[in-house]
Each structure stands twice: as structure tokens, then as C-alpha cells.
C-alpha positions in Angstrom: 26.2 -53.3 -17.4 22.4 -52.3 -16.7 22.7 -53.4 -13.1 25.9 -51.2 -12.5 24.0 -48.1 -14.3 20.9 -48.9 -12.2 22.8 -48.9 -8.9 24.7 -45.6 -9.9 21.4 -44.1 -10.4 19.8 -45.1 -7.4 22.8 -44.1 -5.3 23.6 -40.6 -6.9 20.2 -39.3 -8.0 18.8 -38.6 -4.5 22.2 -36.9 -3.6 22.1 -34.8 -6.7 18.5 -33.3 -6.0 18.1 -30.2 -4.2 17.3 -31.0 -0.6 14.4 -29.0 0.8 12.7 -29.2 4.0 10.3 -26.5 5.2 7.4 -25.9 7.5 5.1 -23.0 6.4 2.2 -21.4 8.3 0.2 -18.6 7.0 -2.6 -17.6 9.5 -5.3 -15.0 8.5 -7.7 -14.0 11.5 -9.2 -11.0 9.7 -7.0 -8.1 11.8 -3.5 -9.9 11.5 -1.8 -12.0 9.0 1.1 -14.3 10.5 3.7 -15.9 8.3 6.0 -18.5 9.4 8.6 -20.2 7.1 11.2 -22.4 8.8 13.4 -25.1 7.3 16.5 -25.5 5.2 16.8 -25.2 1.2 19.7 -25.9 -0.8 21.9 -26.0 2.3 20.9 -22.8 3.8 18.6 -22.1 6.9 15.4 -20.2 6.3 13.8 -18.4 9.2 11.0 -16.0 8.5 8.3 -15.2 11.1 6.4 -11.9 10.8 2.9 -10.7 11.8 1.5 -7.8 9.4 -1.7 -5.9 10.3 -4.2 -6.4 7.6 -7.3 -5.1 9.1 -7.9 -2.4 6.3 -6.5 -4.5 3.5 -8.5 -6.4 0.9 -7.9 -10.0 -0.3 -5.6 -8.9 -3.2 -3.4 -6.8 -0.9 -3.2 -9.8 1.7 -2.2 -12.1 -1.2 0.5 -9.5 -2.2 2.0 -9.5 1.3 2.0 -13.4 1.1 3.7 -13.4 -2.3 6.4 -10.8 -1.2 7.1 -12.6 2.3 7.7 -15.8 0.3 9.9 -14.0 -2.3 11.9 -12.3 0.3 13.3 -15.7 1.2 13.6 -17.1 -2.3 10.5 -19.1 -2.6 7.3 -19.4 -4.5 4.1 -18.8 -2.8 2.0 -22.0 -3.0 -0.9 -21.7 -5.5 -3.5 -22.6 -2.5 -2.4 -19.3 -0.6 -3.1 -16.9 -3.4 -7.0 -17.4 -4.5 -7.6 -13.7 -4.8 -4.7 -13.1 -7.1 -5.7 -16.0 -9.3 -9.7 -15.1 -9.1 -8.5 -11.3 -10.3 -6.2 -12.6 -13.1 -8.9 -14.9 -14.4 -11.4 -12.1 -14.1 -9.3 -9.8 -16.1 -8.6 -12.2 -18.9 -12.3 -13.0 -19.1 -13.0 -9.3 -19.3 -10.4 -8.7 -21.8 -11.6 -11.6 -23.9 -15.0 -10.4 -24.0 -14.2 -6.8 -24.7 -12.2 -8.1 -27.7 -15.1 -10.4 -28.9 -17.6 -7.6 -28.7 -15.2 -5.3 -30.5 -14.5 -7.1 -33.4 -17.4 -9.2 -34.0 -19.1 -8.9 -37.3 -22.6 -8.0 -37.8 -24.5 -9.4 -40.8 -26.2 -6.6 -42.8 -29.5 -8.2 -42.8 -29.5 -8.8 -38.9 -29.3 -5.2 -37.7 -31.9 -4.0 -35.2 -33.8 -1.0 -36.8 -34.8 1.2 -34.1 
């Protein structure tokens, strides 16, 4: 019985998994951002090939363009492609935490600095 179950799982499991074959290429040379996504996902063909002018954009705006491009074809942007966005989120969280700690800290009555 175990052999039959194992055989069944080995045959059926790969067929049941979503089949995804993707080739992604993101090139940023400072003035243009080229995004190319080719492949198949869940039986549908994906083709995306666009170039954006990013000469006056900061790193967050570039990450947002990348995110929207991947989202437009139903994909999530790889974490390695959004360092500016991750850095900004971490920075905001650290800043908010610092403000909250400074706002709600308790000062002992004997330790106040008399000026």
C-alpha cells in the first residue's frame, strides 16, 4: 500500500504543481530602465519588454516602476530588485520606533537635568 501511495505521489504531484518558466531581465544604466519578462506561467504566455526614461528619478521611483511592471503581468517583484524600497521601509520603521520610545519613555524624578 505504501508503495502504491508513493508511486501515486511521485507521478501526480509534479503535474499538480503550477508550471512556471520565466526569464526576467532588469537593466538600469542610470538614464534608462529596461525590463524584459518572457516565459509561461500557469499555461499563459507572458511577454513584457519596455524601456523607461529614469534620468530624473530617484531609487524609490525606479523601484516603483519595477514593481508596477511585474505587477502588470501578475508577478511579484523579486526582493533583490527593490533595495531602495526595502531600505525606506526599514528606515521608516526605525524612525517610528525611535519616536515612540522617546515619546513614551519614563524619566525618573531624581535624574532630571537641572538647567
